[in-house]
C-alpha atoms as an extended CHARMM CRD file, in Angstrom:
* protein
*
       228  EXT
         1         1  MET       CA            -46.4330000000       24.8420000000       -9.9010000000  PROA      1               0.0000000000
         2         2  PRO       CA            -49.2230000000       25.9480000000      -12.2700000000  PROA      2               0.0000000000
         3         3  ASN       CA            -52.6930000000       27.4100000000      -10.5340000000  PROA      3               0.0000000000
         4         4  PRO       CA            -55.7750000000       25.8770000000      -12.0390000000  PROA      4               0.0000000000
         5         5  THR       CA            -56.5290000000       29.4430000000      -14.6090000000  PROA      5               0.0000000000
         6         6  GLN       CA            -52.9070000000       28.6760000000      -15.6180000000  PROA      6               0.0000000000
         7         7  VAL       CA            -53.4540000000       24.7000000000      -16.2890000000  PROA      7               0.0000000000
         8         8  GLY       CA            -56.9160000000       26.0470000000      -17.6130000000  PROA      8               0.0000000000
         9         9  ARG       CA            -55.0570000000       28.6460000000      -20.0910000000  PROA      9               0.0000000000
        10        10  LEU       CA            -52.4400000000       25.9060000000      -20.6520000000  PROA      10              0.0000000000
        11        11  LEU       CA            -55.1060000000       23.8000000000      -21.9100000000  PROA      11              0.0000000000
        12        12  THR       CA            -56.8320000000       25.7170000000      -24.3690000000  PROA      12              0.0000000000
        13        13  ALA       CA            -53.9600000000       26.7120000000      -26.0480000000  PROA      13              0.0000000000
        14        14  VAL       CA            -52.9700000000       23.2750000000      -26.4460000000  PROA      14              0.0000000000
        15        15  GLY       CA            -56.5440000000       22.6950000000      -28.4900000000  PROA      15              0.0000000000
        16        16  GLU       CA            -56.0070000000       25.6710000000      -30.4650000000  PROA      16              0.0000000000
        17        17  GLN       CA            -52.8200000000       24.5250000000      -31.9130000000  PROA      17              0.0000000000
        18        18  GLN       CA            -53.2350000000       23.0920000000      -35.3670000000  PROA      18              0.0000000000
        19        19  GLY       CA            -52.3740000000       19.5360000000      -36.3730000000  PROA      19              0.0000000000
        20        20  ARG       CA            -51.8660000000       17.3550000000      -33.1180000000  PROA      20              0.0000000000
        21        21  GLY       CA            -52.7120000000       19.6000000000      -30.6960000000  PROA      21              0.0000000000
        22        22  PRO       CA            -56.6940000000       19.3970000000      -30.6240000000  PROA      22              0.0000000000
        23        23  HSD       CA            -56.4800000000       15.4380000000      -30.5380000000  PROA      23              0.0000000000
        24        24  LEU       CA            -53.9820000000       16.7650000000      -26.5640000000  PROA      24              0.0000000000
        25        25  GLU       CA            -56.0540000000       18.9140000000      -24.9630000000  PROA      25              0.0000000000
        26        26  ALA       CA            -57.7540000000       15.6670000000      -23.0460000000  PROA      26              0.0000000000
        27        27  PHE       CA            -54.2070000000       14.2090000000      -23.5770000000  PROA      27              0.0000000000
        28        28  PHE       CA            -53.1660000000       16.7220000000      -20.7590000000  PROA      28              0.0000000000
        29        29  GLY       CA            -55.9640000000       17.0280000000      -19.1470000000  PROA      29              0.0000000000
        30        30  CYS       CA            -56.0720000000       13.6000000000      -17.8860000000  PROA      30              0.0000000000
        31        31  MET       CA            -52.5450000000       14.7430000000      -16.0320000000  PROA      31              0.0000000000
        32        32  TYR       CA            -54.4710000000       17.0260000000      -14.3000000000  PROA      32              0.0000000000
        33        33  TYR       CA            -57.4210000000       16.4590000000      -13.6560000000  PROA      33              0.0000000000
        34        34  ALA       CA            -56.9990000000       12.4060000000      -12.7430000000  PROA      34              0.0000000000
        35        35  ALA       CA            -52.8190000000       12.7160000000      -11.7010000000  PROA      35              0.0000000000
        36        36  MET       CA            -52.5770000000       10.4560000000      -14.5810000000  PROA      36              0.0000000000
        37        37  ARG       CA            -48.6260000000        9.5290000000      -15.0420000000  PROA      37              0.0000000000
        38        38  PRO       CA            -48.1720000000        9.8510000000      -18.6020000000  PROA      38              0.0000000000
        39        39  ALA       CA            -47.9450000000        6.3310000000      -19.3740000000  PROA      39              0.0000000000
        40        40  GLU       CA            -51.0730000000        5.7180000000      -17.7380000000  PROA      40              0.0000000000
        41        41  VAL       CA            -52.4080000000        7.6620000000      -20.4170000000  PROA      41              0.0000000000
        42        42  ILE       CA            -51.3380000000        6.5110000000      -23.4500000000  PROA      42              0.0000000000
        43        43  HSD       CA            -52.5430000000        2.8660000000      -22.1200000000  PROA      43              0.0000000000
        44        44  LEU       CA            -55.9620000000        4.4270000000      -21.8110000000  PROA      44              0.0000000000
        45        45  GLN       CA            -58.8610000000        2.5000000000      -22.7170000000  PROA      45              0.0000000000
        46        46  ILE       CA            -62.7710000000        3.2990000000      -23.9780000000  PROA      46              0.0000000000
        47        47  SER       CA            -63.2440000000        0.3690000000      -21.6980000000  PROA      47              0.0000000000
        48        48  GLN       CA            -61.4390000000        2.2880000000      -18.5260000000  PROA      48              0.0000000000
        49        49  CYS       CA            -63.5100000000        5.0390000000      -19.2160000000  PROA      49              0.0000000000
        50        50  HSD       CA            -67.3360000000        6.0670000000      -17.0300000000  PROA      50              0.0000000000
        51        51  LEU       CA            -68.7330000000        9.4620000000      -18.5970000000  PROA      51              0.0000000000
        52        52  PRO       CA            -71.9890000000       10.2090000000      -17.7240000000  PROA      52              0.0000000000
        53        53  ASN       CA            -74.0190000000       13.0410000000      -19.7070000000  PROA      53              0.0000000000
        54        54  GLY       CA            -74.2830000000       14.2700000000      -16.1110000000  PROA      54              0.0000000000
        55        55  GLY       CA            -71.6680000000       14.5890000000      -12.5360000000  PROA      55              0.0000000000
        56        56  TRP       CA            -68.8680000000       12.7250000000      -11.9170000000  PROA      56              0.0000000000
        57        57  GLY       CA            -66.9340000000       10.4150000000      -13.9830000000  PROA      57              0.0000000000
        58        58  MET       CA            -64.8900000000        7.0670000000      -13.7570000000  PROA      58              0.0000000000
        59        59  LEU       CA            -61.0990000000        6.2920000000      -15.0550000000  PROA      59              0.0000000000
        60        60  ASN       CA            -60.5480000000        2.5800000000      -14.1980000000  PROA      60              0.0000000000
        61        61  LEU       CA            -56.6110000000        2.6520000000      -14.7870000000  PROA      61              0.0000000000
        62        62  SER       CA            -55.1240000000       -0.3450000000      -14.9000000000  PROA      62              0.0000000000
        63        63  GLY       CA            -51.5590000000        0.0620000000      -16.2460000000  PROA      63              0.0000000000
        64        64  GLY       CA            -49.1590000000        1.8600000000      -18.0510000000  PROA      64              0.0000000000
        65        65  VAL       CA            -47.4180000000        1.5670000000      -21.8280000000  PROA      65              0.0000000000
        66        66  VAL       CA            -43.5430000000        2.1300000000      -21.6340000000  PROA      66              0.0000000000
        67        67  THR       CA            -40.7900000000        2.9100000000      -24.3010000000  PROA      67              0.0000000000
        68        68  ALA       CA            -38.5740000000       -0.7110000000      -23.4500000000  PROA      68              0.0000000000
        69        69  GLY       CA            -36.1890000000       -0.7990000000      -27.2400000000  PROA      69              0.0000000000
        70        70  LYS       CA            -36.8340000000       -3.6560000000      -29.4490000000  PROA      70              0.0000000000
        71        71  GLU       CA            -34.7130000000       -6.0770000000      -27.5960000000  PROA      71              0.0000000000
        72        72  TRP       CA            -36.2320000000       -5.4140000000      -24.7210000000  PROA      72              0.0000000000
        73        73  THR       CA            -39.6440000000       -6.8200000000      -24.9390000000  PROA      73              0.0000000000
        74        74  ASP       CA            -40.8090000000      -10.1990000000      -25.5970000000  PROA      74              0.0000000000
        75        75  ASP       CA            -42.6620000000       -9.2890000000      -29.1260000000  PROA      75              0.0000000000
        76        76  GLY       CA            -40.1860000000       -7.1540000000      -30.1170000000  PROA      76              0.0000000000
        77        77  SER       CA            -41.7680000000       -4.1690000000      -30.5050000000  PROA      77              0.0000000000
        78        78  VAL       CA            -40.9510000000       -0.9850000000      -29.1920000000  PROA      78              0.0000000000
        79        79  HSD       CA            -43.4370000000       -0.4470000000      -26.5130000000  PROA      79              0.0000000000
        80        80  GLU       CA            -44.8130000000       -2.3090000000      -23.4920000000  PROA      80              0.0000000000
        81        81  VAL       CA            -47.7070000000       -2.1980000000      -21.1030000000  PROA      81              0.0000000000
        82        82  HSD       CA            -46.5370000000       -2.4140000000      -18.0520000000  PROA      82              0.0000000000
        83        83  SER       CA            -49.0820000000       -2.7710000000      -14.9370000000  PROA      83              0.0000000000
        84        84  LEU       CA            -49.7730000000        0.0670000000      -12.2240000000  PROA      84              0.0000000000
        85        85  LYS       CA            -46.6990000000        1.0590000000      -10.8520000000  PROA      85              0.0000000000
        86        86  ARG       CA            -45.9940000000       -0.0390000000       -7.3100000000  PROA      86              0.0000000000
        87        87  ARG       CA            -49.1180000000       -2.4560000000       -7.7930000000  PROA      87              0.0000000000
        88        88  ALA       CA            -50.1890000000       -6.2800000000       -8.2610000000  PROA      88              0.0000000000
        89        89  VAL       CA            -49.9520000000       -7.2340000000      -12.2610000000  PROA      89              0.0000000000
        90        90  LYS       CA            -53.8930000000       -7.2940000000      -11.9550000000  PROA      90              0.0000000000
        91        91  ALA       CA            -54.4620000000       -4.3450000000       -9.5350000000  PROA      91              0.0000000000
        92        92  THR       CA            -57.0260000000       -1.4630000000      -10.9240000000  PROA      92              0.0000000000
        93        93  ARG       CA            -57.2270000000        2.3930000000       -9.4290000000  PROA      93              0.0000000000
        94        94  PRO       CA            -59.8400000000        4.3670000000      -10.4970000000  PROA      94              0.0000000000
        95        95  VAL       CA            -59.8070000000        7.8210000000      -10.2970000000  PROA      95              0.0000000000
        96        96  PRO       CA            -63.2960000000        9.8330000000      -10.0300000000  PROA      96              0.0000000000
        97        97  ILE       CA            -62.7420000000       13.1740000000      -12.7670000000  PROA      97              0.0000000000
        98        98  PRO       CA            -64.8790000000       16.2250000000      -12.5810000000  PROA      98              0.0000000000
        99        99  PRO       CA            -67.8640000000       17.0910000000      -14.8100000000  PROA      99              0.0000000000
       100       100  PRO       CA            -66.1780000000       19.7560000000      -16.6440000000  PROA      100             0.0000000000
       101       101  PHE       CA            -63.1970000000       16.9340000000      -17.5900000000  PROA      101             0.0000000000
       102       102  VAL       CA            -65.9870000000       14.1710000000      -18.4150000000  PROA      102             0.0000000000
       103       103  ARG       CA            -67.2180000000       16.3460000000      -20.8660000000  PROA      103             0.0000000000
       104       104  THR       CA            -64.1240000000       16.9890000000      -22.2350000000  PROA      104             0.0000000000
       105       105  LEU       CA            -63.0070000000       13.2200000000      -22.9830000000  PROA      105             0.0000000000
       106       106  ARG       CA            -66.6520000000       12.5890000000      -24.3570000000  PROA      106             0.0000000000
       107       107  ASN       CA            -66.2760000000       15.7340000000      -26.5590000000  PROA      107             0.0000000000
       108       108  HSD       CA            -63.0310000000       13.9410000000      -27.5230000000  PROA      108             0.0000000000
       109       109  VAL       CA            -64.3580000000       10.2320000000      -28.1850000000  PROA      109             0.0000000000
       110       110  ASP       CA            -66.9190000000       11.4300000000      -29.7120000000  PROA      110             0.0000000000
       111       111  ARG       CA            -64.7290000000       13.6490000000      -32.3020000000  PROA      111             0.0000000000
       112       112  PHE       CA            -61.3860000000       11.3760000000      -32.3170000000  PROA      112             0.0000000000
       113       113  GLY       CA            -62.9560000000        8.0250000000      -31.6150000000  PROA      113             0.0000000000
       114       114  VAL       CA            -60.2120000000        5.2810000000      -30.4820000000  PROA      114             0.0000000000
       115       115  ALA       CA            -57.7440000000        3.3030000000      -31.5630000000  PROA      115             0.0000000000
       116       116  PRO       CA            -58.9550000000       -0.4950000000      -32.9970000000  PROA      116             0.0000000000
       117       117  ASP       CA            -57.6470000000       -1.6590000000      -29.6060000000  PROA      117             0.0000000000
       118       118  GLY       CA            -59.5510000000        0.5040000000      -27.5860000000  PROA      118             0.0000000000
       119       119  ARG       CA            -57.1180000000        3.5020000000      -26.8710000000  PROA      119             0.0000000000
       120       120  VAL       CA            -58.5110000000        6.6920000000      -26.6880000000  PROA      120             0.0000000000
       121       121  PHE       CA            -55.4410000000        8.1140000000      -27.5970000000  PROA      121             0.0000000000
       122       122  ARG       CA            -52.7830000000        7.8030000000      -30.2620000000  PROA      122             0.0000000000
       123       123  ASN       CA            -50.5020000000        9.4480000000      -32.9380000000  PROA      123             0.0000000000
       124       124  ALA       CA            -51.7640000000       10.2540000000      -36.7430000000  PROA      124             0.0000000000
       125       125  ALA       CA            -50.5940000000        6.3550000000      -37.8490000000  PROA      125             0.0000000000
       126       126  GLY       CA            -52.7790000000        4.9210000000      -34.8210000000  PROA      126             0.0000000000
       127       127  GLY       CA            -50.2260000000        4.3030000000      -32.6850000000  PROA      127             0.0000000000
       128       128  TYR       CA            -48.6800000000        4.6720000000      -29.4700000000  PROA      128             0.0000000000
       129       129  VAL       CA            -48.7550000000        8.8210000000      -28.2400000000  PROA      129             0.0000000000
       130       130  ASP       CA            -44.6890000000        9.7930000000      -27.9990000000  PROA      130             0.0000000000
       131       131  ALA       CA            -43.6450000000       11.6670000000      -24.9730000000  PROA      131             0.0000000000
       132       132  ALA       CA            -41.2060000000       14.0920000000      -28.2570000000  PROA      132             0.0000000000
       133       133  ALA       CA            -43.9920000000       14.8650000000      -29.8630000000  PROA      133             0.0000000000
       134       134  TYR       CA            -46.4140000000       15.6120000000      -27.1830000000  PROA      134             0.0000000000
       135       135  GLY       CA            -43.4270000000       17.6080000000      -25.4050000000  PROA      135             0.0000000000
       136       136  LYS       CA            -43.0930000000       19.7130000000      -28.3670000000  PROA      136             0.0000000000
       137       137  THR       CA            -46.5560000000       20.6100000000      -28.7210000000  PROA      137             0.0000000000
       138       138  TRP       CA            -46.7940000000       21.7220000000      -25.0440000000  PROA      138             0.0000000000
       139       139  GLU       CA            -43.5930000000       23.7960000000      -25.1730000000  PROA      139             0.0000000000
       140       140  ARG       CA            -45.4670000000       25.8870000000      -27.9950000000  PROA      140             0.0000000000
       141       141  ALA       CA            -48.3690000000       26.2060000000      -25.7680000000  PROA      141             0.0000000000
       142       142  ARG       CA            -46.4760000000       27.2260000000      -22.4790000000  PROA      142             0.0000000000
       143       143  LYS       CA            -44.7210000000       30.0640000000      -24.5340000000  PROA      143             0.0000000000
       144       144  LYS       CA            -48.5220000000       31.2990000000      -25.5590000000  PROA      144             0.0000000000
       145       145  VAL       CA            -49.7650000000       31.0900000000      -22.4430000000  PROA      145             0.0000000000
       146       146  LEU       CA            -46.9690000000       32.5730000000      -20.2220000000  PROA      146             0.0000000000
       147       147  ALA       CA            -45.8780000000       35.3490000000      -19.2000000000  PROA      147             0.0000000000
       148       148  PRO       CA            -42.1290000000       36.3910000000      -20.6890000000  PROA      148             0.0000000000
       149       149  ASP       CA            -40.2570000000       36.6270000000      -16.9330000000  PROA      149             0.0000000000
       150       150  GLU       CA            -41.6300000000       33.3370000000      -16.6540000000  PROA      150             0.0000000000
       151       151  GLN       CA            -40.7550000000       30.8470000000      -19.3910000000  PROA      151             0.0000000000
       152       152  PRO       CA            -37.3390000000       30.9560000000      -17.8460000000  PROA      152             0.0000000000
       153       153  THR       CA            -38.7300000000       29.0310000000      -14.5920000000  PROA      153             0.0000000000
       154       154  LEU       CA            -39.7960000000       25.7580000000      -13.9590000000  PROA      154             0.0000000000
       155       155  LEU       CA            -44.0550000000       26.7390000000      -13.8530000000  PROA      155             0.0000000000
       156       156  ALA       CA            -45.9140000000       24.5460000000      -15.5080000000  PROA      156             0.0000000000
       157       157  LYS       CA            -41.9810000000       23.4530000000      -17.2850000000  PROA      157             0.0000000000
       158       158  ARG       CA            -42.5470000000       19.6880000000      -18.0900000000  PROA      158             0.0000000000
       159       159  PRO       CA            -46.0410000000       17.8850000000      -19.0240000000  PROA      159             0.0000000000
       160       160  TYR       CA            -45.5980000000       15.4930000000      -15.8550000000  PROA      160             0.0000000000
       161       161  ASP       CA            -46.1060000000       18.6200000000      -13.6870000000  PROA      161             0.0000000000
       162       162  LEU       CA            -49.5910000000       18.7480000000      -14.6540000000  PROA      162             0.0000000000
       163       163  ARG       CA            -50.2730000000       15.8330000000      -12.4780000000  PROA      163             0.0000000000
       164       164  HSD       CA            -47.7460000000       17.3530000000       -9.5780000000  PROA      164             0.0000000000
       165       165  ALA       CA            -50.5390000000       20.3780000000      -10.1990000000  PROA      165             0.0000000000
       166       166  GLY       CA            -53.2770000000       18.2630000000       -9.8880000000  PROA      166             0.0000000000
       167       167  ILE       CA            -52.2900000000       16.7110000000       -7.1020000000  PROA      167             0.0000000000
       168       168  SER       CA            -51.4870000000       19.7330000000       -4.8420000000  PROA      168             0.0000000000
       169       169  PHE       CA            -55.0480000000       20.9000000000       -5.7910000000  PROA      169             0.0000000000
       170       170  TRP       CA            -56.4700000000       17.9160000000       -4.1740000000  PROA      170             0.0000000000
       171       171  LEU       CA            -54.9020000000       18.7980000000       -1.0310000000  PROA      171             0.0000000000
       172       172  HSD       CA            -55.3900000000       22.1860000000       -0.9390000000  PROA      172             0.0000000000
       173       173  SER       CA            -58.8760000000       21.8580000000       -1.4240000000  PROA      173             0.0000000000
       174       174  GLY       CA            -58.8030000000       19.8510000000        1.5540000000  PROA      174             0.0000000000
       175       175  VAL       CA            -59.2250000000       16.3560000000       -0.0860000000  PROA      175             0.0000000000
       176       176  ASP       CA            -57.9910000000       13.7240000000        2.9830000000  PROA      176             0.0000000000
       177       177  PRO       CA            -53.8600000000       12.9280000000        1.8150000000  PROA      177             0.0000000000
       178       178  ALA       CA            -54.5900000000        9.1580000000        1.6890000000  PROA      178             0.0000000000
       179       179  GLU       CA            -57.7730000000        9.9940000000       -1.0040000000  PROA      179             0.0000000000
       180       180  CYS       CA            -55.1370000000       11.9080000000       -2.7900000000  PROA      180             0.0000000000
       181       181  ALA       CA            -52.6040000000        9.0280000000       -2.0920000000  PROA      181             0.0000000000
       182       182  ARG       CA            -55.0540000000        6.2770000000       -3.2910000000  PROA      182             0.0000000000
       183       183  ARG       CA            -56.1540000000        8.2810000000       -6.4890000000  PROA      183             0.0000000000
       184       184  ALA       CA            -52.7990000000        9.4920000000       -7.9910000000  PROA      184             0.0000000000
       185       185  GLY       CA            -51.3680000000        6.0580000000       -6.6710000000  PROA      185             0.0000000000
       186       186  GLN       CA            -48.3870000000        6.6830000000       -4.4640000000  PROA      186             0.0000000000
       187       187  GLY       CA            -47.7280000000        5.9630000000       -1.6350000000  PROA      187             0.0000000000
       188       188  ILE       CA            -48.7660000000        8.4600000000        1.2900000000  PROA      188             0.0000000000
       189       189  GLN       CA            -45.8470000000        8.3530000000        2.3610000000  PROA      189             0.0000000000
       190       190  VAL       CA            -44.1560000000       10.2790000000       -0.0030000000  PROA      190             0.0000000000
       191       191  LEU       CA            -47.2170000000       12.3680000000       -0.9490000000  PROA      191             0.0000000000
       192       192  PHE       CA            -46.5860000000       15.4040000000        1.3450000000  PROA      192             0.0000000000
       193       193  PRO       CA            -42.5720000000       15.9500000000        0.1080000000  PROA      193             0.0000000000
       194       194  TYR       CA            -43.2730000000       15.7800000000       -3.6270000000  PROA      194             0.0000000000
       195       195  TYR       CA            -46.9930000000       17.2310000000       -3.5360000000  PROA      195             0.0000000000
       196       196  ALA       CA            -47.5900000000       19.3140000000       -0.8200000000  PROA      196             0.0000000000
       197       197  LYS       CA            -46.3820000000       22.3610000000       -2.5000000000  PROA      197             0.0000000000
       198       198  PHE       CA            -47.8880000000       26.0700000000       -2.7230000000  PROA      198             0.0000000000
       199       199  LEU       CA            -49.5730000000       26.1660000000       -5.6810000000  PROA      199             0.0000000000
       200       200  ASP       CA            -48.2420000000       29.5020000000       -8.0930000000  PROA      200             0.0000000000
       201       201  GLY       CA            -50.0190000000       32.3010000000       -6.3220000000  PROA      201             0.0000000000
       202       202  LEU       CA            -51.5030000000       31.0220000000       -3.4700000000  PROA      202             0.0000000000
       203       203  GLN       CA            -48.9580000000       31.6250000000       -0.7040000000  PROA      203             0.0000000000
       204       204  GLU       CA            -49.9050000000       35.4700000000       -0.4000000000  PROA      204             0.0000000000
       205       205  HSD       CA            -53.6130000000       34.3380000000        0.7390000000  PROA      205             0.0000000000
       206       206  SER       CA            -52.6580000000       31.7850000000        2.4560000000  PROA      206             0.0000000000
       207       207  ASN       CA            -50.5520000000       34.1530000000        4.4230000000  PROA      207             0.0000000000
       208       208  ARG       CA            -53.1280000000       36.0990000000        4.6350000000  PROA      208             0.0000000000
       209       209  LEU       CA            -55.2960000000       33.6770000000        6.2650000000  PROA      209             0.0000000000
       210       210  ILE       CA            -53.5270000000       33.1440000000        8.5210000000  PROA      210             0.0000000000
       211       211  GLU       CA            -52.6370000000       36.8260000000        9.5670000000  PROA      211             0.0000000000
       212       212  GLU       CA            -56.7900000000       36.9840000000       10.1090000000  PROA      212             0.0000000000
       213       213  SER       CA            -56.8980000000       34.0480000000       12.0560000000  PROA      213             0.0000000000
       214       214  MET       CA            -53.9270000000       35.7880000000       14.3980000000  PROA      214             0.0000000000
       215       215  GLN       CA            -56.4350000000       38.8610000000       14.4750000000  PROA      215             0.0000000000
       216       216  GLU       CA            -59.4880000000       36.6060000000       15.7540000000  PROA      216             0.0000000000
       217       217  TRP       CA            -57.5310000000       35.2290000000       18.4730000000  PROA      217             0.0000000000
       218       218  SER       CA            -56.3760000000       38.6870000000       19.3930000000  PROA      218             0.0000000000
       219       219  ARG       CA            -59.3760000000       39.6060000000       19.7050000000  PROA      219             0.0000000000
       220       220  ARG       CA            -61.0000000000       37.0100000000       21.4040000000  PROA      220             0.0000000000
       221       221  SER       CA            -58.6660000000       37.7150000000       23.7970000000  PROA      221             0.0000000000
       222       222  GLU       CA            -59.0050000000       40.9180000000       24.9710000000  PROA      222             0.0000000000
       223       223  ASP       CA            -62.8790000000       40.3150000000       24.9570000000  PROA      223             0.0000000000
       224       224  SER       CA            -62.7570000000       37.8420000000       27.4750000000  PROA      224             0.0000000000
       225       225  SER       CA            -59.7230000000       39.6010000000       29.1990000000  PROA      225             0.0000000000
       226       226  PRO       CA            -60.7350000000       40.8050000000       33.2020000000  PROA      226             0.0000000000
       227       227  SER       CA            -61.4420000000       44.2380000000       32.5440000000  PROA      227             0.0000000000
       228       228  GLY       CA            -59.9570000000       47.3370000000       35.7900000000  PROA      228             0.0000000000
């Protein structure tokens, strides 16, 4: 699981790439900072974004775009818009986003504008962002950022791992699990088996905290023991 420093470096490496890279930096940021599924990011509309000049913003999610194939859609298009996963058709999911990412999204919209239908992210032709295309961009960023011994591992192997890392970071930061589940659009009963994983590089820190607590309680026990 990538830690926040690694995520920051990966997103920067995406933005530094020529071609689609700068357009995808905020795209991948949505997966981490708002724990959005790729289909939800592809569908994100500017009308769903509250991006104030200062403070926290809000993304009011309402669905996602999936690749279904022409024979499986009503109008013969390749893509189809679905409601939020495990939600009613008209359900929405408000997700707060931190100030640094608010600025990132504002800068993205200022630089690239939006699609005619209001989508924040689009390909060069104005259509839906393709998974194969953004996967290649992510792969190049990963090769640039990760150490040689990290590249064969599963660390940040897929863009979807950004969602896992974002949720795990919320849990690590002490956010109530029920609120983490709500923001992620995930049932709390499946939250911990999938997302409560050690963030990369934090296991030693966690062990040290436990050891320090044990030592503190040991000192208290010695101080309170009767003398003589």
